[in-house]
N, C-alpha and C positions, 0 to 999 in steps of 0.2 A: 665630203666625208670619204675617207679612204675605204676601199672594199675590204671585206673580211676574207683572208686567205685560209681556207680549210686545209687540214692535214691530208696527205694523200691517202687514197683508199688502199687497204691492205691487199697484197697480191694473192693471199690465200692463207689458210690456217696452218699452224705448225703441225707437222705429222705427229700422230700419237705414238708413244713409245711401246714397242711390242714386248710381249713376255718372252723370257728365255726359253729356248728349245734346243734339243740335241740334234734336230734335223740338220742344223748347219754343219755339224761335225761330219756327217755322212757326205754331204755335198763337198765339204772342204777336202776330204780324203780323196774323193774321185778327182777333184781338180788337181791335186798334187801329183797323182799318177799320170794324168794327161800331160802336165807340164814336163815331167821327167822324160816321157816318150819323145816329146817334141825336141827337147834339148839333145837327146841322143841322136836323133835324126839330123839335126843341124850339125853336130860334130862330125858325123860321117861324111856329109856333103862337103864340109870345109876341108876335111883331110883329102878328099879326092881332088879338090881344086888345088890344094897346095902342092900336090905331087905331080900335077899335070903340066907345070911350067907356065900356066896362064898368069894374068895380072893378079897380084896379091890384093885382097880386099883392104879397103881403107876404113879405119874405125871412125864411125860417125861421132861428131862433137856436138854438144848442146849449143843451140843458137840463142838461148836466153836463160836467165837465172832469176829466181825469186829474190827480191830485195831482202836484206837482213831485217829491216824494219820499214814500216810504211809511215812516212811523215803524215802528220795530221792534215786532213784536207786534201790528200792526194790518194787516188785509188791505185791499188797494186795492179801492175800490168799482167795480163794472162795471155796464153797462146791464142785465144779466140779473138783478141783485139788486133785491129789492123793499124791503129794509130795511137801514139802516146797520149796519155791523159794530161790535159793542161790544168795547172793549179788554178783554182778560182781567184779572181781579182778581189781586191778589197772593196767592200761595199761603199757606195757613195754617201757622203754626209747627208743628214736629213735636211729637207728643204725648210727654209724659214716659214713661220706661220704667215698666212695671208693677212694683209692689212684690213682691219675691221673697225668701224666706228664704235666708240664707247658711249653708250646712252646714259650719261650722268651729267650732273650740274656742278655743285660745289666741290665734290670730290673727284672731278674729272682729272685724268692724268696730265692734262695740259698745265695744271697749276702746281704739280708736285715739285718740280725743280725750281728753286727760288732764284736761280741764275739765268733761267730761260727768258729770252727776249729777242728783239730784232737787232741785227748788226748795224754798225755805222758804216754804210757803204754808199757810193754814189748812185744816183738814179737820174740819168740825163734824158731830157725830152727835146725833140727837134722842132716842136711847134707848140701852139696852144689852141684850145678848142674854140676857135672863132666861128666855126660852122660844123655841120655834121661830118663832112669829109675830114677836116683837120682834127675833129674830135676822135674819130676812129684811130687816127695815127697817135694822137696824144695819149689817150687812155690805153691804147695798145702797148705803148712804151711803159706806162706806169704799171700795167698788168705784169709785164716781164719782171719788173723789180719786185713786186709783191709775190709773184710766183716763187721766186727764189727763197724768200723769207718764210712763207707759209709751208712750202714743200719741205724745207729743212726741218722745221719744227714737227710737222705731222709725220714725216718719215722716221724721225728719231723715236717716235712713240708707237710705231707700226700702225698708224692711222692712215686711212686712204687719202690720196691727193689727186687732183686733176685740175687743170686751169678752168676758170669760169668763161662762159661765153660773154660777148659784149655787143650791145646794141646802143647806138647813139641816136636819140630822137631829135630831129630838127624842129618838128612842130610841137603843138601843145597837147598832143594825145598819143599814146602808144598802147598797143594791145600785146598781151602775153598769155601764156598758159595759166598764169595766176590771176588773170583778169586785166581789164583796161585801167589806165591811170592817166589823169589829166595833170598837165604841168602848167604852172603859172609863175611869173616873175617873183622871186623871193620865197617860193613854195618849196616843195620837196625836190631835192636835187637829182634824185634817182631812186631806184629800188632794186631789190634782189629777188628773183623768182627761183625758189628751190625746186620747182617742177622741172625746169630745164637747166638749172645751175647757170643762170645768165644774169649779168648786171646790165640794167637799163639806165643810161645817163641822159640828162636833159640839157639841151643848149638853151632853152627858154628859161628854166629855173636858175641855172648857173649862167646868167647873162654876161656875155663879153662886154656889154656896155657898163656893167657894174664892176666886174673884176679885171677887165682888160687882160694883159698878158702876164699877170702875177700868178705863178704856179701854185702857191700855197693853198688857197681855198679849194681849187680843183682837186689837188692831191688829197686833201683831207676828206672831201666828200666821197671820192672814189675809194679811199682806204676804208671808210666806214662800210660801204657796200661790200667790199671784198672781205671785210671781217665777218659779215653775214655768211659769205661763202665758206670761210674757215669754220664758223659755228656749225654749218650744215654738214661739212665733211667729217668733222670730229665727232658728231653725234649729239652735241649740245642743243642744237636747234630742234632736232627731232624729239629729244626728251622734254624740252620746254613745251613744245606743242602738245605732246601727249598729256603732260600734267595740266596744261591750260584747258584742254578740252575736258579733262576729268573734273576740273574745278568750275568750269563754265567759262566760255571764251570771254564774255564781257562782264564776268563777276569781278568783284574787287580783287580776289586772289588771282584770277586769270589775267587781269590787266597788270597786276604787279609783276607777274612772270614776264609779260611782254616788255615792261619797262626795264627789267633787269637785263633782258636780251639786248635791247636797244642801247642802253647806257654802257653795256660792255662793248658793243661795237664802237661807241664813241671813244672808249678808253683805248681800244686797239688802234683806232685811227690816230689818236694822239701819239701812241707808241711809235707808229711808223713814221709820222712826220717828224717827231722829235729825234728819231734815230738818224734822220738825214740832215739834221741841223749842223751847220758848220761845213757842210759839203755841198750837195746839190741845193739844199734849201738855205738861203741866206737868213740872217737874223730878221730882216725886214719881212721876208716871205713867211717865216715861222710865226711872227707876231700877227701878220695879216690872217693866217690860217686860224690861229687861236681866237682872234677877235670875232671871227665869223661863227664860232661855235655856240654863241649864246642863242640857242634855239631849242624849241621843245613843243609841248602841247599848247595850242592856242585855245582861247576861250571857245567853248562849244565843241572842241575836238574830243574824241575818246582819249582817256588818260592812259595811253599805251606807249608813250615815248619818254615821259618824264618832264619836269619843269625846265624852263629855260636855264635856271641856275645850275641844276644838276647836269644838264647837257654840257654846259661849259666846264663845270668842275671835273667831271669824269674825263673829258678830253685832255684837260691840262694835267690831270693826275697821271694819265698814261704817258703824255709827252715828257714829263719830268722824271718818272720812275723807270719806264721802259722794261717792265718785268711782267710776265704773264700773270703771276699770282696776284699782282697788284690790281688786276682787272677782274678779279673773281667777285663780280657783283652778286652772285648767288649767295654768298656768305655775308653780305653787308646788311646792316640794320635797315628796316623798312623806311625809316626817315631819310636815308641817304639815296633811296631810289624812288622817291615819291614824284 
């Protein structure tokens, strides 16, 4: 918040007007006599000098004059000043408002422009995540591509942006400020921790033995976790969590809010992979990525991600539409986010 600038303190009160008095006439008369005497004396001295043959006096000339008018914003120069007054410069334009998250869901600014989506741009990778070291390079290159897309959209809405951190786990367990997580083949491919804005990717869950050097499934999994980062920066994740806690984290209403968040991340993942179709992502990689999205809550799991069918449907919806508003799961009927 900007400080409040108070007006300057007054330098003193205005002098009170005095009543009329004849005393001034007496003083004025005495002054007139005195001036006349001085002028007579000066004339006598000048006459003596002029007749003596000495150097004639030089009449003094004024070294300054009052300006006829004083331009607005410029102070008039007076004899007591030793340097000219410089006209004030034009004031600087106001600074743009700082980027702030918007804590909203269905009416979030991200969904207002119906033409907003990801651009069709190349996203090259130099390797594939066969191990943790190569995974750091691979996901780092994907992050650079996603950085451009998410930053462009968030900056346009004066929403904050910063790149997410990245941790690639080689083993079957990783710890984070959000808690520990166990990985298993075919299980969770990774997760996003909002406490440190970091994406954790698994080599075990996204097994090179299953996917090989096909980029599509890796890109889709990482784009899903990056979507959570975008949800966090924009304010949607914070608003979802506030409402979920108010409803009860594991209540039916609370779990539905979680499913809407997760299925929206699926939709954003499909948007990104679809936007690379025909460029970096070949048709084969595109289809492989889509085929891997039939995933969701397994029997016995909390109902916080959605059914397998909804997980697939929302991914394909984003891939084919590539518009933010099409991924507004907050406004969808409950039977589409079950």
